[in-house]
MIZA-993421 format. One line per 5 residues: their letters; for each residue y, z, x of C-alpha. Coordinates in steps of 0.02 Angstrom, whole numbers. Layout:
a = Y,Z,X ~ ... $
This chain:
meidk = 4788,6356,-253 ~ 4781,6241,-405 ~ 4910,6103,-392 ~ 4967,5985,-530 ~ 4951,5828,-425 $
vllda = 5020,5712,-558 ~ 5178,5818,-577 ~ 5199,5834,-390 ~ 5182,5645,-371 ~ 5317,5621,-504 $
lyrgr = 5433,5742,-413 ~ 5409,5652,-248 ~ 5456,5484,-324 ~ 5585,5543,-449 ~ 5764,5478,-443 $
lvelr = 5918,5586,-467 ~ 5939,5554,-655 ~ 5756,5590,-689 ~ 5756,5749,-585 ~ 5913,5811,-671 $
kraed = 5828,5785,-839 ~ 5676,5882,-780 ~ 5787,6023,-716 ~ 5881,6031,-881 ~ 5719,6037,-981 $
aglsk = 5655,6177,-868 ~ 5817,6276,-883 ~ 5859,6253,-699 ~ 6025,6211,-619 ~ 6059,6023,-613 $
sgsve = 6183,6037,-470 ~ 6153,5969,-297 ~ 6089,5811,-215 ~ 5926,5727,-261 ~ 5836,5817,-119 $
vlrar = 5905,5987,-168 ~ 5848,5957,-347 ~ 5677,5899,-288 ~ 5652,6056,-184 ~ 5710,6166,-329 $
liqsq = 5588,6084,-449 ~ 5441,6093,-328 ~ 5478,6277,-300 ~ 5489,6312,-487 ~ 5353,6200,-558 $
ilsdv = 5226,6179,-418 ~ 5241,6341,-319 ~ 5298,6461,-455 ~ 5165,6588,-405 ~ 5219,6590,-222 $
dlswe = 5352,6712,-161 ~ 5477,6600,-73 ~ 5611,6731,-45 ~ 5659,6765,136 ~ 5545,6917,136 $
giqsm = 5404,6816,59 ~ 5422,6681,191 ~ 5414,6813,327 ~ 5249,6878,258 ~ 5162,6708,259 $
shkei = 5031,6667,388 ~ 5049,6517,504 ~ 4924,6417,401 ~ 4998,6466,232 ~ 5174,6414,277 $
ggvlk = 5109,6249,347 ~ 5028,6212,179 ~ 5187,6254,85 ~ 5290,6140,198 ~ 5169,5997,163 $
lfgik = 5188,6022,-25 ~ 5377,6010,-6 ~ 5346,5845,84 ~ 5432,5893,247 ~ 5378,5918,427 $
ssgsh = 5243,6052,441 ~ 5208,6061,627 ~ 5285,6183,751 ~ 5273,6366,794 ~ 5263,6501,662 $
kerrq = 5447,6544,684 ~ 5500,6361,677 ~ 5404,6340,515 ~ 5488,6493,438 ~ 5659,6430,490 $
rlwlh = 5625,6256,420 ~ 5562,6318,252 ~ 5708,6438,229 ~ 5834,6301,270 ~ 5749,6178,152 $
lnfds = 5752,6302,7 ~ 5930,6361,30 ~ 6038,6220,99 ~ 6081,6037,83 ~ 6046,5957,252 $
rrltv = 6194,5840,227 ~ 6313,5987,213 ~ 6242,6115,334 ~ 6278,6021,495 ~ 6328,6073,670 $
erlae = 6504,6008,636 ~ 6514,6115,479 ~ 6479,6273,580 ~ 6651,6261,660 ~ 6728,6296,488 $
merde = 6624,6452,453 ~ 6683,6631,473 ~ 6592,6750,587 ~ 6513,6843,440 ~ 6436,6681,376 $
lhelc = 6369,6639,548 ~ 6301,6815,567 ~ 6207,6796,402 ~ 6135,6630,459 ~ 6079,6707,624 $
qrlel = 5994,6848,531 ~ 5898,6731,415 ~ 5852,6613,557 ~ 5789,6760,663 ~ 5919,6734,799 $
pltgn = 6015,6860,907 ~ 6152,6946,807 ~ 6266,7002,948 ~ 6412,6905,1020 ~ 6574,6830,961 $
rtvlm = 6593,6689,836 ~ 6570,6554,967 ~ 6408,6631,1029 ~ 6338,6642,852 ~ 6389,6461,821 $
ghvag = 6291,6410,975 ~ 6135,6501,915 ~ 6137,6417,744 ~ 6182,6247,817 ~ 6029,6256,927 $
vltsq = 5915,6282,777 ~ 5997,6144,675 ~ 5979,6023,820 ~ 5797,6066,854 ~ 5756,6057,667 $
angwg = 5850,5894,639 ~ 5759,5774,519 ~ 5626,5906,488 ~ 5697,5974,326 ~ 5812,5926,184 $
rikrs = 5728,5759,146 ~ 5548,5719,99 ~ 5452,5594,203 ~ 5490,5413,164 ~ 5308,5373,125 $
lwrsg = 5306,5504,-13 ~ 5470,5445,-87 ~ 5408,5265,-92 ~ 5225,5285,-137 ~ 5200,5464,-190 $
ipgas = 5026,5540,-173 ~ 4896,5402,-150 ~ 4798,5399,-310 ~ 4879,5566,-352 ~ 4721,5643,-280 $
dieps = 4772,5703,-108 ~ 4895,5847,-106 ~ 4924,5840,80 ~ 5054,5713,137 ~ 5008,5613,289 $
eaede = 5053,5705,447 ~ 5026,5553,557 ~ 5202,5553,628 ~ 5190,5738,669 ~ 5020,5733,750 $
lepvv = 5023,5569,843 ~ 4975,5599,1023 ~ 5034,5481,1157 ~ 4902,5357,1214 ~ 4875,5386,1398 $
telev = 4830,5233,1498 ~ 4795,5222,1682 ~ 4943,5135,1760 ~ 4990,5114,1940 ~ 5132,5237,1961 $
pvmte = 5263,5189,2089 ~ 5269,5309,2233 ~ 5432,5405,2236 ~ 5511,5463,2397 ~ 5534,5649,2421 $
eeaef = 5722,5630,2391 ~ 5695,5532,2230 ~ 5573,5664,2168 ~ 5703,5799,2200 ~ 5828,5708,2089 $
eapsp = 5709,5717,1940 ~ 5649,5893,1976 ~ 5704,6011,1835 ~ 5859,6111,1878 ~ 5849,6302,1878 $
navle = 5889,6391,1715 ~ 6049,6458,1792 ~ 6112,6280,1816 ~ 6073,6236,1635 ~ 6157,6394,1573 $
dagda = 6313,6359,1676 ~ 6316,6180,1611 ~ 6305,6241,1431 ~ 6442,6369,1459 ~ 6555,6238,1538 $
lvlel = 6535,6124,1388 ~ 6597,6257,1267 ~ 6726,6341,1379 ~ 6874,6401,1272 ~ 6792,6317,1122 $
dktdp = 6899,6412,998 ~ 7054,6322,1065 ~ 6988,6149,1018 ~ 6988,6056,852 ~ 6843,6092,731 $
svqga = 6774,5916,754 ~ 6772,5940,943 ~ 6691,6111,923 ~ 6550,6039,819 ~ 6519,5896,940 $
lltir = 6517,6011,1093 ~ 6397,6133,1009 ~ 6282,5988,967 ~ 6282,5928,1148 ~ 6263,6103,1217 $
arved = 6099,6118,1123 ~ 6042,5960,1215 ~ 6095,6010,1390 ~ 5916,5994,1455 ~ 5914,5813,1397 $
lermv = 6081,5785,1485 ~ 6011,5858,1646 ~ 5857,5746,1638 ~ 5962,5590,1609 ~ 6071,5632,1760 $
gtilr = 5914,5649,1867 ~ 5843,5485,1805 ~ 6006,5393,1840 ~ 6016,5466,2015 ~ 5839,5411,2054 $
ghggk = 5872,5235,1993 ~ 6039,5222,2085 ~ 5987,5288,2254 ~ 6065,5459,2233 ~ 6240,5391,2201 $
wggde = 6353,5459,2064 ~ 6515,5369,2025 ~ 6603,5272,1889 ~ 6458,5154,1855 ~ 6337,5299,1837 $
ealli = 6456,5392,1721 ~ 6473,5236,1612 ~ 6284,5217,1606 ~ 6264,5398,1552 ~ 6390,5375,1412 $
rlver = 6297,5220,1351 ~ 6131,5314,1353 ~ 6192,5465,1256 ~ 6286,5358,1129 ~ 6126,5261,1100 $
rgwpl = 6043,5427,1059 ~ 6176,5465,931 ~ 6271,5600,1025 ~ 6445,5634,952 ~ 6563,5565,1085 $
eqdev = 6704,5498,978 ~ 6836,5618,1047 ~ 6905,5597,1224 ~ 6893,5785,1255 ~ 6706,5781,1220 $
rrrvi = 6679,5633,1337 ~ 6782,5717,1473 ~ 6679,5876,1465 ~ 6513,5785,1462 ~ 6560,5681,1615 $
gvatn = 6625,5835,1705 ~ 6466,5934,1673 ~ 6356,5786,1718 ~ 6450,5764,1883 ~ 6424,5948,1924 $
iaeik = 6238,5931,1889 ~ 6229,5775,1997 ~ 6317,5863,2140 ~ 6197,6011,2129 ~ 6052,5887,2137 $
gaeig = 6124,5821,2301 ~ 6205,5661,2241 ~ 6336,5562,2336 ~ 6488,5588,2228 ~ 6618,5449,2212 $
dgprq = 6622,5261,2210 ~ 6630,5244,2399 ~ 6519,5309,2539 ~ 6536,5495,2554 ~ 6547,5576,2723 $
kidsv = 6439,5729,2738 ~ 6545,5880,2779 ~ 6476,5996,2911 ~ 6551,6162,2863 ~ 6506,6244,3028 $
atler = 6590,6108,3131 ~ 6742,6112,3019 ~ 6757,6300,3040 ~ 6747,6284,3229 ~ 6886,6153,3230 $
vkerm = 6996,6268,3127 ~ 6963,6414,3244 ~ 7002,6305,3396 ~ 7170,6253,3323 ~ 7212,6433,3282 $
ryaet = 7174,6485,3461 ~ 7285,6344,3525 ~ 7425,6398,3409 ~ 7411,6577,3472 ~ 7430,6518,3652 $
lisep = 7589,6424,3608 ~ 7661,6579,3525 ~ 7616,6693,3669 ~ 7688,6580,3806 ~ 7857,6643,3873 $
nee = 8009,6536,3839 ~ 8053,6451,4004 ~ 8228,6399,3951 $
């Protein structure tokens, strides 16, 4: 594919006023943010011979769609389906407007259309569809809607290399031999991944009766639901570091950790649900719940004591009245 590298370089580095002028000269719409305009111009002036309709995107090979994503200056790694989703989002939406919080304001028909285009399940009520789309938006966060900073600042080095640097996408962790502390069997159990059923129950608990909450709360809970595996891992890590105890200090630490990661916890209702779900996960992992020492309850012994008291009560009832 022949690419006008000089033009592409200019589009990468162009500011809003310049891009609007280019769009006007080309007879294209001038509406939208600078990134929306940039994507529109790249589609029209650089990739005019490529079918970028939804059907066209579906027909692209894994390698082809990766090359197109690179030309748009956005993340190009991921599975074939993830690449298709990312390209379709980049071409059709403003990432500042299509947010998880915004989903709470959409009608079911709009969500159904999004699910169809993002290749997601189409069955379920409005809340279920919101959850599907929220999961994609969360997993694709920062991967579309904005070109890479290096391209915006410097463009194409020498305007001779059409492929933006993929260093941040392809960096592999450097593995060094470190002396790993030996964990006890109990500590290892705390960090062992929970069964899928536990994660599903945790996700369902977060969005229970979601339609009865405010739109801002709905958006926040959907965002966190898509990160329930991260929540489960953080609970396990806290338990291991705190000797299997889960109380007020551990809850406060969890809140600090998730806030540091940018989770939306502004509303009290959201915090309450996150703490409740985290406590349930901790209990399933075998934590000592509460701020004081917890006495282990022997259910068999308790049942025997109850039965003994019932038998004693029956003897009192059956004894004849001596008066």
